[in-house]
Every structure is written in C-alpha cells, then in structure tokens.
N, C-alpha and C positions, 0 to 999 in steps of 0.2 A: 371500847375504851380500855386503855391500858390498866392492868391491875397489878398492884405492888404486893408481892408475897412477903410474909414475915421473915422467911429464911434469907431474903435479900437485904435485910436491915441489920447493921452491925453497930450496936450502941457501945458507949464507953471506950471507944478506940483512942489510941494515942499515937502521935507522929511528931518527930522532932522538926520536920520541915515539910514543905510542899511536895518535894520529890518523893519522900518516904510515904506521904499520904497517898500520892498517885499510884505508887507501886503496890500499896495495900489494896486499893480499889481495883487495879488491873488484875492482881492475883485472884481476887474474888470473882471477877468477870470470867476469867479463864477457868477457874474451878467450877463455875456454874454452867460451863459449856457455851457461854455467849460469844467468846472470842477464842482464837487460836493463839498459841505462843507468839510473842513478838508484838502484840497489840500495844503493850506498854510503851514501846518505843514511839508509836504514833501519838500516844497520850502525852508523853514528855515533849515530843516535837511540837504538838499543838500548843502546849503551854509556852513554848519559846516564841511561837508566832504571835499569839494573843492570849492574854490572861483569860481564864474561864471563870473568873470570879464574877458573880452576878450582882452582889450586894446583899444586904440583910444577913450577912454571915453565911452565905451559900455559894458554893462553887459547883460547876458541872464539868469535871474533867472528861474528855472524850478524845478519840483519835482523829488523825488527819484523813483527808479524802484518799490519800495514798494507801492507807491501811484499812480501808473499808472492806477490802476483799478478805480480811481476816475475821470479819464479823460472821459468826455462824448462825446466830439467832438474836433477834432484838431483845434487849433487856436492860435492866439497871441494877446497880448495887449501891446501897446507901450506907455511908459511914458517918457516924456521929463522933465529933471530937469535942468533948465538954470543955477542955482547956484551950481549945482553939489552935489553929495552924496559920501561921503567917503566909498569906497568899500573894502578897505584893505590898507596895507602899500603903501603909495605913489600912490594909485589908486583912481581916481575920476571918477565916472560915470555920464555922462550927459544924457544918453539914456539907459533905461532898457527895454528890450524886453522880456516880460513874455511869456513862451512857455507851451502849453498844447498839448501833442501828444501821441497817442497810438503807441505801438511797437517802431520801429525805424524811423517813419515818420519824426521826428524832424530833422534827419540828412539831408534830402533833403531840408527841410525848412531852416536850418542853412546855408547850402551851398549856397542857393540862396541869403540869406540876407548878409552873411559875405563877399561874393565876392564884394558887394557894399561897405560895411563898412570897408573893408581893405584899402580903399583909404583915406589917411590921410586928404586930402583937403575936402572930403565929410564929414568925421567925424566932422570936425570943424564946418561945417554948421548946423549940427544936433542940436547944442545947442540952437539956436534961430529961427529955421525954423518954418513956420506956419504949420498947420496940412496938408494942401494940398502939400506944398513943402516937408514936412517930408515924406509923403507917396511916392511922386515922387522920392525922394532920395533913400529911402529904396527899392523901386521896380526897381531901376536902370534906371528910365525914364529920369533922369538928369545926369546920369553917363557919364563921358568923354569916348570917343571912346577907347576901350580897345586896348592895344598894344599886338599884337599876336606874340608870340615866345615861343614855348615849344617843348617837344620832338616829338610831332606829326608833327612838321614842320622840323624835322631833319631826313633825309633818308640816311642810310648807306649801304655799300656793293652793290651799283648800278652795275648791270652786265656790262653796257656799260661804256667806259672810254673816250668818246668824249664830248666836251663842249656842243654841241647842245642838247644832251640827258639830261645833268644836267640842262641846261637852261630851257628846256621844263618841266622837272620834278618840279623844284622850282617854276616856273611861274604858273603851274597847281595847285600846293599845295596852293599857295597864293590866287589864284582865288577861289578855293574850300573853303578857310577860309573866303571869303568875303572881303579880303583886297585889291584886285585889280580887274579891269574889263578886258574885251577882248583886249582893246587897249594896256594895259600894257603887256599882254601876247604876243601880236604880236611884240611889241618893244623889249621885253626882250629876245625873241627867235631869232629875226633877227639881233640884234646888237652883236658885239663881246665883251665879258666881258673884264674887266681890270685885267691884271695879277699883283698880289701883290707880287709874288715871293714865293719860297719854295713850289710850287704846289698849292697855294691858289689863287682863282680868285673871282672877285666881279662883280655883274651885278645889274642894276636898270633901271628905265625909268622915264622920266619926265611926262609921260601920264598915266592916269588910276589909280592913287594912291587913294584908298578909305579910307584906314586906315593904320597906321604904323604897319609893320610886317617884320619879317625876316624868310627866309627859307634857309636850308642848305642841300646840297647833296654831298655825297662822293663816289667816284668810288671804287669798290672792288679792282681793279688793276689800278694804275695810268696810264694815257695815255700821249699824247703829242700834243701840238698845237704851230705851228710856232717855233719849237725848244725848247719850254718851257714845263715843267711838268704840267700835269693836274690831280689833285687829289681831290680837294674839291672846290665847288662853293657856295658862299654866295650871296643870292639875297635879295635886300632890297626894301620895299615899304615904303615911308616916307610922312607923312602928318604933322609931328611935329619933335621934336628933340630926341624922345625916341630911335630910332635906333642908334643914335650916340654913346650911351653908349656901345652897342654891338660892334660897329666898333672900339671904343676906346680899349676895351679888346683885340680885334683881332689885332689891331695895336701893342699893347704892346707885344703880343706873337711873332709877326713877327720881331719886333725890337730886341727882345731878342733871336732870332733864335730858338724859341720854337714851330714853326708851326707843327712840327712832333707830338706834343702832341695831336693836333686836328685830326691827321691822324691815331692815335692808340686808342683813347678813344671810349667808347660806347656812345650811344645817350645822356644818362644822364651826362656823362663826358664832352661831347662837349658842352652841355648846360651850365654846371658849368664853363667851361673855358671861355665862351663868356658872362657870366653874373655876375661873381664875381672874386674877387682877389684870385687867387690860387697860393699858395707857389710854386715857380719854382722848388724846390727840392722835393715837396710833390707829391706823386702819388695820382691820383684820384681813389678812391675805391668805389665800390657799392655792395649792397647786397639786397636780396629780402626776406621779411618775411610776413607771413599771420596773419591777426588779428583774434583772436579767442574769443574776448570779445563778450558776448551775444548781446549787444546793440551797438557794434562798438565803434568808437572813439568819444564818447560824452565828456562832459566837464571834468569829473574826470580822465578817462584814458588818454585823450588828454593832460591834465595838467601834468600827470605823465610822459608821453613821452617827452614833451617839457622840463621838469625839468632834465631828463636824458641827453638830447642833450646839454643843457646849461652848463653841467659840463665839456664839452670839448671845446678846442680852435678851432677845425676844423670847416670849413664851411660845413653845412649839409643841404641838400635839401631832401624833401619827395615827392614822386610821387605815386598817387593812380593809379596803373595799371588797375584797374577795374572801374576807374572813368574818369575824364577829361584827365588824362595823363599829366597834367600841373604841373611841380615841384613847391613846396612851400617851403618857408623858415622854416626850422625846429625849429627855435627859436621863432616863432610867433604862439601863441596859436590860434589866430584868423584864421590864414591861414591854420593851421593844421586841425582845426574843419571844415573849409570851404571845405576840401577835400571830405567831406561826406562819410567817411569810415564806411562800414558796416561789420558785421561778415563775414569772408571768403574772404574779399578783400585783394589783394596782394599789399604791399607797397614796393617801391624801395627807399632805402636810398643811397644817394651819398655823400661821405665825402672827403674833401681835406684838408690836414694839417698834422702837425707832429703827432697827436694822432688819425688819421683817423681810423686805425684798432681797436684801443681800444674803440673808440666811437661805431663802428658797433657791436663789441662784447657785449658792455653794452646794446645797443638797442635790440639786439637779446635776451639777457637774460631777459630784462624787458618785452618784448612782450611775450616770452614763459611762463613767470610767471603770465601773465594776467594784467600787468600795474596797480597793486594795487587792482584788482577785482577778482583775482584767475582765473584759466583756465576754460573756459566754456566747 
C-alpha cells in the first residue's frame, strides 16, 4: 500500500490561480526526484484536456501519457491551499495532490486516496489540518468506521429456503467483513428473525456489533416459517444510524406493496432499491461493459463517462466487477475514479428511472468509442 511521507505535504500554501498552483506542485515533484524537468508541461497540458478537479475541494493534477517517460519514480506531493484556488467554473480546490506514476500505478493510488476524500466531512477538515493530521486523514487513519453494504454482502439464489440457513449465511458474511464478532453470530443464528411481511424478514443482535453493516440473503425458492412466506432476510449490524437509511428504503417498499421488486432484482438491483429512491414504475436495468482504454479510467475518460451519465435523469451506479465490487454513484467523478478501473476491467451499470435504457445505450456507445480517447 502507498505510504504518504510528511515531507511530501505542504500546508498553508498560496497560489493566485490554477496554473501557479500546478507549477508549485510540479516543482515539488521534481525536487523530490519523482519526475524530470519538463513534467510540468504535461501537467498543464492535462488540465487543458480535462479538469483534474474531483470535487469536495480536491484536485489531482498529473501529467499526460506523453510525459509519462519523464516519471522517474512513483510518488505524490500534497499542497494545501487554505484560501482556495479557483480550478474551474464554481470549483474551488483546497487540496491539490500532484501525482507522478508509471503505467497505471496511479489508479491504485487514486483509489486508496479517494476512498478517504469522498467523505465530505473529512474534505472539510483538509483545509486547515496540520501536516500530521493531513497525512492521517489522507491515509485513512482518522477515517470514520466505514459502513459496509455492497453487492458482496448480497447473496441471491440460496439453495435452502429455511430461515436458519439465511441467518447463518448473513451472520457469516458480516463476520467475514469484520462488522461483527462471534457473539453476534451466535445471537443472530439462535434468535427468530422478525417477519416484515411479503416474504421479507429482519434480524439483528444487541451483542457483537463492531461496525455498521447490512447483509441480504434471498432464497432461490421461497419457503415458510410459522405459516409465513420466507423469501429474503436482511441482517443488520449497527453502531450508528447509517443502517437506518437502508431500513427506511426497505420500509417504503413494504408500505407500497413493492417487496416483490426485491425478490426479482439482481444483486445490483437489490442494492439500488435499498440505497436510493427508485421510481415505483421504473424498472431497474443493468448492463456490463468492458473498459478498453489503455490506461483505464483516469481523469479524462472518467470525466467523459460521468458527463454522459449526468445527461440522464435516472439514478445510475457503477460497479467494478474486477475491483472491490462496491457500487459507486455514477454522477461523482471522485467515486468513479476511486473504483480503480484498469484496461480490461468489467463495469456493471445499474440504472433506474424513466430513461434508464437510453442511459445504458449511451454509456455503451461512449465506452465502445473509447470515452474520448479512441479504442485501444
């Protein structure tokens, strides 16, 4: 894992404009031996091609592929601008992370950093943090415990249709994710879950909750418990209020008599139904496409992809099937870049809304054409 050194962090910096800020970052990369003279030209050229502003007050200036031969060793230089630097229309950067990387090494580095920076509350602290605190924030050492819920915690088509199997499966998944300990598993398996109706059940435990998380299991064929249908079990570990949002979406589906949507959707669809407002009349659609860009989804093709997604009203998530498997908001450049997508990685797009199919068609066309870079 990449480690950020204190000497690579420059707090209290000041720049009149974006170009001046980039020149400061480039000079630091050169002085540190990360790049040779002239890399700054690639950084300025990259900015002309596509803004490197990610959001939340953060920019990631880096060179073009043409200047990659000037990179001598992978590294970063972090500049903090407390007064902010205008990075584009309505875009103010308070932290600029200058990147020098050979090949596609920067994708893993970006994924590591942007997982931390995607937290709005952390980004606010970056403006005035000391070098020590800034390093801790960027490396995730002061990051709040992550809420675990993604498609890896959703199990469909379980061969058994009894509650005890679903209970054990969910509890085991939560323990494997580090969200609960053995006492939670024992409780969650021993206690009878609560029937919410329409084949949906809920389980939890007051013991052994280490981190907030949600696991879902669905039987391939519904069974029966005490005269009630058993189709899907939601198991919750709670150390804060974050699971309540998932339960709120679940409650809305039940109140509207729409639980059957959870029983028909694929894993990405189940995740979308439990984490976002999905039009009751809209079908949840998904499609998988392979990224063929030589250097994956770095800033330029990532920006092109997000721009396409923003043209549509549907809610769209992106999952890197060859990465973490955790869905990301397709409208957030920071979260799309954080997926760490390399050439050959398969992305699953899940869309819900009135123009879902049109959105998926446009995304497919854009990816097949190289997202502004041509087909590799």
